[in-house]
C-alpha positions in Angstrom: 30.7 88.6 105.7 27.4 88.1 107.6 27.0 84.8 109.4 23.5 85.5 110.5 20.1 84.9 108.8 19.0 87.5 106.3 16.0 87.7 103.9 18.3 87.6 100.9 20.4 84.7 102.2 17.9 82.8 104.3 20.1 79.7 104.5 22.6 81.4 106.7 22.7 81.4 110.5 21.4 78.6 112.6 19.0 76.5 110.6 17.8 73.6 112.9 17.3 70.3 111.2 14.2 69.6 113.2 13.1 66.3 114.7 9.5 65.4 114.1 7.2 64.5 117.1 5.1 61.4 116.8 2.2 60.4 119.0 2.2 57.0 120.7 0.5 55.5 117.7 3.3 57.0 115.6 1.1 59.5 113.8 2.6 62.9 113.3 1.8 65.4 116.0 1.6 68.6 114.0 0.6 70.7 117.0 3.7 69.7 118.9 5.8 70.3 115.9 4.4 73.8 115.4 5.1 74.6 119.0 8.7 73.2 118.7 9.4 75.3 115.6 8.2 78.5 117.2 10.1 77.7 120.4 13.4 77.2 118.5 13.1 80.5 116.8 12.2 82.2 120.1 15.3 80.7 121.7 17.9 82.1 119.3 17.7 79.9 116.2 17.2 81.5 112.8 15.1 79.0 111.0 14.3 75.3 110.5 14.9 72.5 108.1 12.0 70.1 108.0 12.0 66.8 106.2 15.7 66.1 106.6 16.9 62.7 107.8 16.6 63.9 111.4 13.0 64.5 110.6 12.6 60.9 109.4 11.3 62.0 106.0 11.9 58.6 104.6 9.1 57.2 106.8 6.5 59.8 105.9 3.7 59.6 103.4 3.6 62.3 100.7 0.7 64.0 102.5 2.5 63.9 105.8 5.7 65.3 104.2 3.8 68.2 102.5 1.9 69.0 105.7 5.2 69.1 107.7 6.4 71.9 105.4 3.2 73.8 105.7 3.2 73.5 109.5 6.8 74.7 109.7 6.1 77.7 107.6 3.0 78.7 109.5 4.8 78.3 112.9 8.0 80.1 111.8 6.0 83.2 111.0 8.1 83.8 107.9 8.4 81.2 105.2 11.8 82.4 104.3 13.0 80.9 107.6 12.1 77.4 106.4 14.5 75.3 104.2 12.7 72.0 103.5 14.7 68.9 102.6 13.7 67.8 99.1 15.7 64.6 98.8 14.1 61.8 96.8 15.1 58.7 94.8 14.6 60.5 91.5 15.2 64.0 90.2 11.6 64.4 89.1 10.4 63.7 92.7 13.0 66.1 94.2 11.8 68.8 91.7 8.2 68.2 92.7 9.1 68.6 96.4 11.0 71.8 95.6 7.9 73.1 93.8 5.8 72.3 96.8 8.2 74.1 99.1 8.3 77.2 96.8 4.5 77.2 96.5 4.2 77.0 100.3 6.5 80.0 100.7 9.8 78.5 101.8 13.0 80.5 101.3 15.3 77.7 100.1 15.6 73.9 99.9 18.2 71.4 100.9 19.0 68.8 98.3 21.0 65.5 98.5 22.7 64.2 95.4 21.1 61.1 93.7 21.2 58.4 96.4 19.9 55.2 94.8 23.3 54.5 93.2 26.8 55.8 93.1 26.1 58.6 90.6 28.9 60.1 88.5 29.6 63.8 88.3 27.5 64.3 85.1 24.5 62.7 86.7 24.9 64.8 89.9 25.2 68.0 87.8 22.1 67.1 85.8 20.2 66.3 89.1 21.0 69.7 90.6 20.3 71.6 87.4 16.9 69.9 87.1 15.8 70.9 90.6 17.3 74.4 90.4 15.0 75.2 87.4 12.2 75.5 90.0 13.7 78.9 90.9 14.0 78.4 94.7 17.6 78.7 96.1 19.2 75.2 96.4 21.6 74.2 99.2 23.6 71.1 98.4 24.0 68.5 101.1 27.2 66.5 101.0 26.8 63.3 103.0 29.1 60.7 101.3 28.6 58.2 104.1 24.9 57.7 103.5 24.6 58.6 99.8 27.9 57.0 98.6 28.2 60.2 96.4 30.9 62.6 97.4 30.4 66.3 96.6 34.1 67.1 96.4 35.2 70.7 96.4 35.8 70.5 92.6 32.3 69.1 92.0 30.8 71.8 94.3 32.6 74.5 92.3 31.1 73.0 89.1 27.6 73.0 90.6 28.0 76.5 91.7 29.3 77.5 88.3 26.3 75.9 86.7 24.1 78.2 88.8 22.5 75.2 90.5 23.5 75.8 94.2 24.0 78.7 96.5 25.5 76.9 99.5 26.6 73.5 100.8 25.9 71.7 104.0 29.2 70.0 104.5 28.9 66.7 106.5 32.1 64.9 105.4 33.9 65.8 108.6 37.0 66.8 106.6 37.5 70.3 107.7 40.4 70.8 105.3 37.8 71.0 102.5 36.6 74.3 103.7 39.7 76.0 102.4 39.6 74.3 99.1 35.9 75.1 98.6 36.7 78.8 99.4 39.5 78.8 96.8 37.5 77.1 94.0 34.1 78.7 94.7 34.6 81.8 96.8 31.0 82.9 96.5 29.6 79.5 97.6 28.3 79.6 101.2 29.8 77.0 103.5 27.3 75.7 106.1 28.4 73.5 109.0 26.8 70.1 108.4 27.9 68.1 111.5 27.6 69.4 115.0 30.9 67.9 116.2 33.0 70.0 113.7 31.2 73.3 114.4 34.2 75.1 115.8 36.6 74.0 113.2 34.4 74.9 110.3 33.3 78.2 111.9 37.0 79.2 112.2 37.4 78.2 108.6 34.8 80.6 107.4 31.4 78.9 107.6 28.4 81.3 107.5 25.7 79.0 108.7 25.0 75.8 110.6 22.4 73.1 109.7 22.2 72.0 113.2 20.9 69.0 115.2 21.4 69.5 118.9 19.7 72.9 119.1 16.6 70.7 119.1 17.4 70.1 122.8 19.6 73.0 123.8 18.9 76.0 121.4 20.1 78.8 123.6 23.5 77.2 124.5 24.0 76.2 120.9 23.2 79.7 119.7 25.7 81.2 122.1 28.3 78.7 120.9 27.7 79.3 117.2 27.8 83.1 117.4 31.0 83.0 119.5 32.6 80.6 117.1 31.9 82.5 113.9 32.9 85.7 115.6 36.3 84.2 116.4 35.6 84.6 120.1 37.5 81.4 121.2 37.6 82.5 124.8 33.8 82.0 124.9 33.4 79.3 122.2 36.1 76.8 123.2 34.8 76.1 126.8 31.2 75.8 125.5 32.4 73.5 122.7 34.2 71.3 125.1 31.3 71.2 127.5 28.8 70.2 124.8 31.0 68.0 122.6 30.1 64.7 124.3 26.6 65.4 123.0 27.4 67.1 119.7 29.3 64.0 118.5 26.1 62.0 118.5 24.8 64.0 115.6 27.4 62.2 113.4 26.6 58.7 114.6 24.2 56.1 113.2 21.8 56.5 116.1 21.6 60.3 115.7 17.8 60.5 115.5 17.2 58.5 118.6 20.0 60.2 120.5 18.8 63.7 119.8 15.2 62.7 120.6 16.3 61.1 123.9 18.2 64.3 124.8 15.1 66.3 124.0 13.0 64.1 126.3 15.5 64.6 129.1 15.6 68.4 128.5 11.8 68.6 128.5 11.2 68.9 124.8 8.9 66.8 122.5 11.4 64.1 121.5 9.4 60.9 121.8 9.5 57.8 119.7 10.9 57.2 116.2 9.3 55.3 113.4 10.5 51.9 112.4 13.0 50.6 111.4 14.6 52.9 114.0 14.2 51.5 117.5 14.7 53.0 121.0 18.3 53.2 122.3 19.3 50.5 124.8 22.4 49.4 126.7 25.7 51.4 126.6 24.6 53.8 123.9 21.4 54.8 125.7 23.5 55.2 128.9 26.1 57.3 127.2 23.6 59.7 125.6 21.6 59.9 128.9 24.7 60.7 131.0 26.0 63.3 128.6 22.6 65.0 128.4 22.0 65.0 132.2 25.5 66.5 132.6 24.6 69.2 130.1 21.4 70.0 132.0 23.2 70.1 135.3 25.7 72.5 133.8 22.9 74.9 132.9 22.7 74.3 129.2 19.3 75.0 127.7 
């Protein structure tokens, strides 16, 4: 089973959930974003996921959000390497964002379940069915912490059986689910959804990684991913241990500010976040800074 990006399965491999650079006045810096997308691909990543939570999509206007997708596709050089997030409060809005992504030339989209209330399984299935009608491949995103809706292995199998999803970004942190998903829906692609369980899910059969920390250290993260999915633990485990003090910040509340701070330290366009997120201070800022500086000193890039 291939664990790298291909044109027929463009959600596989390392798809970076990109941060979005803002100028000092908090307007979107599309030029810096285009450069960042091209740099990620040139440094071993397979594609990008714009308009995810790491890209602060909730704070964007509709025009900003649409332009981010167009910028990513132009910069990637191949629209199939772009998997825009299409989450929205209602299914109709998510469907419109999926249509925009398809029209712009994206290869797939990433879709959260309904997240304005604790939706039941019937509502979740209807939501994914509605968006899947657009015709672009849909990757489900399971984030029960933020959405309060858990895409359990059984529900994922039903969604896949409905023909609504081709893969799942698994962010629950429960690595045991990988084996149940494989049993219930063997043709559903499992994508690593949290940086700090990368090795565990790679060993369990993941074929892709929707990744956060490659925004700061793409080459080292690419080496880690490829060693992990190849079962090369002699290479992967030391890298994983070396990077884990950073990777765990991808699963914390302050993940956007943390990854952007790491980018700043590593010389990338991290920069500010839009309100209500505020800059890191105190012990959290110190912890992220220390871990990042250690990673730089150890040669990660």
